[in-house]
N, CA and C atoms as an extended XYZ file, in Angstrom:
201
Properties=species:S:1:pos:R:3:atomname:S:1:resname:S:1:resid:I:1 pbc="F F F"
N        69.145      112.664      111.767 N   UNK     1
C        70.316      113.405      111.365 CA  UNK     1
C        71.532      112.481      111.440 C   UNK     1
N        72.385      112.605      110.441 N   UNK     2
C        73.623      111.833      110.391 CA  UNK     2
C        74.810      112.780      110.423 C   UNK     2
N        75.799      112.481      111.220 N   UNK     3
C        77.066      113.213      111.261 CA  UNK     3
C        78.160      112.215      110.956 C   UNK     3
N        78.774      112.368      109.800 N   UNK     4
C        79.760      111.391      109.357 CA  UNK     4
C        81.142      112.009      109.204 C   UNK     4
N        82.153      111.244      109.541 N   UNK     5
C        83.549      111.626      109.311 CA  UNK     5
C        83.933      111.059      107.952 C   UNK     5
N        84.411      111.939      107.067 N   UNK     6
C        84.702      111.534      105.691 CA  UNK     6
C        86.115      111.971      105.311 C   UNK     6
N        86.894      111.041      104.800 N   UNK     7
C        88.272      111.314      104.371 CA  UNK     7
C        88.293      111.761      102.912 C   UNK     7
N        89.159      112.715      102.599 N   UNK     8
C        89.381      113.113      101.216 CA  UNK     8
C        88.675      114.380      100.780 C   UNK     8
N        87.973      115.043      101.684 N   UNK     9
C        87.306      116.296      101.335 CA  UNK     9
C        88.327      117.422      101.464 C   UNK     9
N        88.649      118.087      100.338 N   UNK    10
C        89.652      119.143      100.437 CA  UNK    10
C        89.368      120.373       99.582 C   UNK    10
N        88.195      120.425       98.912 N   UNK    11
C        87.915      121.603       98.089 CA  UNK    11
C        86.415      121.715       97.800 C   UNK    11
N        86.051      122.805       97.169 N   UNK    12
C        84.660      123.031       96.803 CA  UNK    12
C        84.130      122.003       95.820 C   UNK    12
N        85.009      121.482       94.983 N   UNK    13
C        84.593      120.440       94.045 CA  UNK    13
C        84.174      119.175       94.784 C   UNK    13
N        84.862      118.879       95.859 N   UNK    14
C        84.518      117.722       96.688 CA  UNK    14
C        83.128      117.917       97.301 C   UNK    14
N        82.894      119.120       97.805 N   UNK    15
C        81.593      119.444       98.398 CA  UNK    15
C        80.497      119.249       97.359 C   UNK    15
N        80.724      119.757       96.163 N   UNK    16
C        79.740      119.642       95.090 CA  UNK    16
C        79.469      118.183       94.734 C   UNK    16
N        80.505      117.382       94.647 N   UNK    17
C        80.355      115.959       94.318 CA  UNK    17
C        79.525      115.229       95.368 C   UNK    17
N        79.803      115.509       96.626 N   UNK    18
C        79.071      114.852       97.711 CA  UNK    18
C        77.614      115.295       97.707 C   UNK    18
N        77.382      116.591       97.552 N   UNK    19
C        76.001      117.093       97.549 CA  UNK    19
C        75.205      116.528       96.375 C   UNK    19
N        75.816      116.423       95.211 N   UNK    20
C        75.126      115.847       94.050 CA  UNK    20
C        74.793      114.384       94.290 C   UNK    20
N        75.726      113.642       94.847 N   UNK    21
C        75.496      112.219       95.118 CA  UNK    21
C        74.359      112.031       96.118 C   UNK    21
N        74.325      112.881       97.130 N   UNK    22
C        73.291      112.745       98.148 CA  UNK    22
C        71.940      113.274       97.690 C   UNK    22
N        71.931      114.174       96.721 N   UNK    23
C        70.654      114.644       96.168 CA  UNK    23
C        69.904      113.490       95.516 C   UNK    23
N        70.647      112.536       94.973 N   UNK    24
C        70.044      111.355       94.348 CA  UNK    24
C        69.722      110.296       95.401 C   UNK    24
N        70.657      110.034       96.308 N   UNK    25
C        70.507      108.956       97.292 CA  UNK    25
C        69.565      109.314       98.438 C   UNK    25
N        69.506      110.586       98.781 N   UNK    26
C        68.691      111.029       99.917 CA  UNK    26
C        67.975      112.332       99.563 C   UNK    26
N        67.052      112.274       98.595 N   UNK    27
C        66.372      113.502       98.174 CA  UNK    27
C        65.575      114.117       99.329 C   UNK    27
N        65.532      115.433       99.338 N   UNK    28
C        64.787      116.138      100.369 CA  UNK    28
C        65.554      116.372      101.650 C   UNK    28
N        66.806      115.968      101.687 N   UNK    29
C        67.620      116.199      102.884 CA  UNK    29
C        68.479      117.436      102.682 C   UNK    29
N        68.963      117.970      103.784 N   UNK    30
C        69.914      119.079      103.715 CA  UNK    30
C        71.283      118.521      104.043 C   UNK    30
N        72.270      118.899      103.238 N   UNK    31
C        73.630      118.399      103.404 CA  UNK    31
C        74.568      119.567      103.683 C   UNK    31
N        75.304      119.470      104.772 N   UNK    32
C        76.318      120.459      105.117 CA  UNK    32
C        77.661      119.737      105.166 C   UNK    32
N        78.658      120.329      104.492 N   UNK    33
C        79.983      119.714      104.441 CA  UNK    33
C        80.992      120.667      105.066 C   UNK    33
N        81.740      120.158      106.031 N   UNK    34
C        82.794      120.911      106.706 CA  UNK    34
C        84.129      120.441      106.136 C   UNK    34
N        84.707      121.246      105.240 N   UNK    35
C        85.952      120.848      104.571 CA  UNK    35
C        87.093      120.647      105.571 C   UNK    35
N        87.420      121.650      106.423 N   UNK    36
C        88.556      121.463      107.326 CA  UNK    36
C        88.367      120.309      108.314 C   UNK    36
N        87.128      120.095      108.749 N   UNK    37
C        86.864      119.041      109.722 CA  UNK    37
C        86.633      117.674      109.098 C   UNK    37
N        86.425      117.647      107.775 N   UNK    38
C        86.154      116.387      107.101 CA  UNK    38
C        84.861      115.751      107.560 C   UNK    38
N        83.836      116.596      107.719 N   UNK    39
C        82.559      116.109      108.236 CA  UNK    39
C        81.431      116.386      107.239 C   UNK    39
N        80.485      115.445      107.198 N   UNK    40
C        79.279      115.612      106.397 CA  UNK    40
C        78.094      115.423      107.330 C   UNK    40
N        77.224      116.439      107.369 N   UNK    41
C        76.026      116.395      108.200 CA  UNK    41
C        74.821      116.327      107.274 C   UNK    41
N        73.994      115.317      107.454 N   UNK    42
C        72.800      115.135      106.637 CA  UNK    42
C        71.591      115.259      107.557 C   UNK    42
N        70.753      116.254      107.287 N   UNK    43
C        69.571      116.515      108.094 CA  UNK    43
C        68.336      116.132      107.295 C   UNK    43
N        67.462      115.388      107.924 N   UNK    44
C        66.235      114.944      107.268 CA  UNK    44
C        66.130      113.436      107.367 C   UNK    44
N        65.176      112.900      106.648 N   UNK    45
C        64.919      111.466      106.687 CA  UNK    45
C        65.831      110.768      105.689 C   UNK    45
N        66.962      110.291      106.167 N   UNK    46
C        67.947      109.656      105.286 CA  UNK    46
C        68.333      108.284      105.817 C   UNK    46
N        68.439      107.336      104.928 N   UNK    47
C        68.887      105.993      105.275 CA  UNK    47
C        70.418      105.998      105.337 C   UNK    47
N        70.946      105.639      106.482 N   UNK    48
C        72.406      105.701      106.688 CA  UNK    48
C        73.165      104.890      105.641 C   UNK    48
N        72.713      103.693      105.368 N   UNK    49
C        73.419      102.830      104.414 CA  UNK    49
C        73.457      103.465      103.025 C   UNK    49
N        72.366      104.076      102.605 N   UNK    50
C        72.321      104.723      101.285 CA  UNK    50
C        73.234      105.946      101.242 C   UNK    50
N        73.247      106.702      102.333 N   UNK    51
C        74.092      107.898      102.403 CA  UNK    51
C        75.566      107.499      102.338 C   UNK    51
N        75.943      106.520      103.138 N   UNK    52
C        77.340      106.058      103.154 CA  UNK    52
C        77.738      105.529      101.780 C   UNK    52
N        76.871      104.726      101.173 N   UNK    53
C        77.170      104.165       99.850 CA  UNK    53
C        77.331      105.262       98.815 C   UNK    53
N        76.485      106.283       98.856 N   UNK    54
C        76.560      107.375       97.883 CA  UNK    54
C        77.860      108.161       98.035 C   UNK    54
N        78.256      108.434       99.272 N   UNK    55
C        79.502      109.168       99.507 CA  UNK    55
C        80.698      108.331       99.032 C   UNK    55
N        80.686      107.054       99.336 N   UNK    56
C        81.794      106.191       98.921 CA  UNK    56
C        81.825      106.012       97.400 C   UNK    56
N        80.654      105.922       96.774 N   UNK    57
C        80.595      105.830       95.308 CA  UNK    57
C        81.118      107.098       94.646 C   UNK    57
N        81.016      108.240       95.364 N   UNK    58
C        81.524      109.506       94.843 CA  UNK    58
C        83.046      109.602       95.000 C   UNK    58
N        83.651      108.618       95.685 N   UNK    59
C        85.109      108.578       95.785 CA  UNK    59
C        85.703      108.965       97.116 C   UNK    59
N        84.891      108.991       98.158 N   UNK    60
C        85.367      109.396       99.488 CA  UNK    60
C        85.191      108.245      100.461 C   UNK    60
N        85.982      108.242      101.529 N   UNK    61
C        85.918      107.181      102.522 CA  UNK    61
C        85.194      107.663      103.763 C   UNK    61
N        84.098      106.992      104.116 N   UNK    62
C        83.394      107.281      105.351 CA  UNK    62
C        84.060      106.432      106.427 C   UNK    62
N        84.643      107.119      107.418 N   UNK    63
C        85.419      106.407      108.431 CA  UNK    63
C        84.678      106.236      109.747 C   UNK    63
N        83.477      106.780      109.864 N   UNK    64
C        82.699      106.617      111.078 CA  UNK    64
C        81.833      107.826      111.345 C   UNK    64
N        81.366      107.909      112.583 N   UNK    65
C        80.532      109.018      112.991 CA  UNK    65
C        81.408      110.168      113.472 C   UNK    65
N        80.978      111.373      113.133 N   UNK    66
C        81.682      112.576      113.588 CA  UNK    66
C        81.076      113.035      114.900 C   UNK    66
N        81.884      113.631      115.737 N   UNK    67
C        81.410      114.149      117.016 CA  UNK    67
C        80.648      115.442      116.830 C   UNK    67
């Protein structure tokens, strides 16, 4: 499981963009996005580097691990 702090998440469109990007980069995982907290939780067998790259390619900044 990955818990990431992500900058720039502010609407449902952002959530959709991140989920679509991760569906390609980390298929078979479950993605939960917390808009107010700016957190993305990825559950399942996911490669951290691929997940981070996919989120950043979608236009968001991964700033570290979320608590």
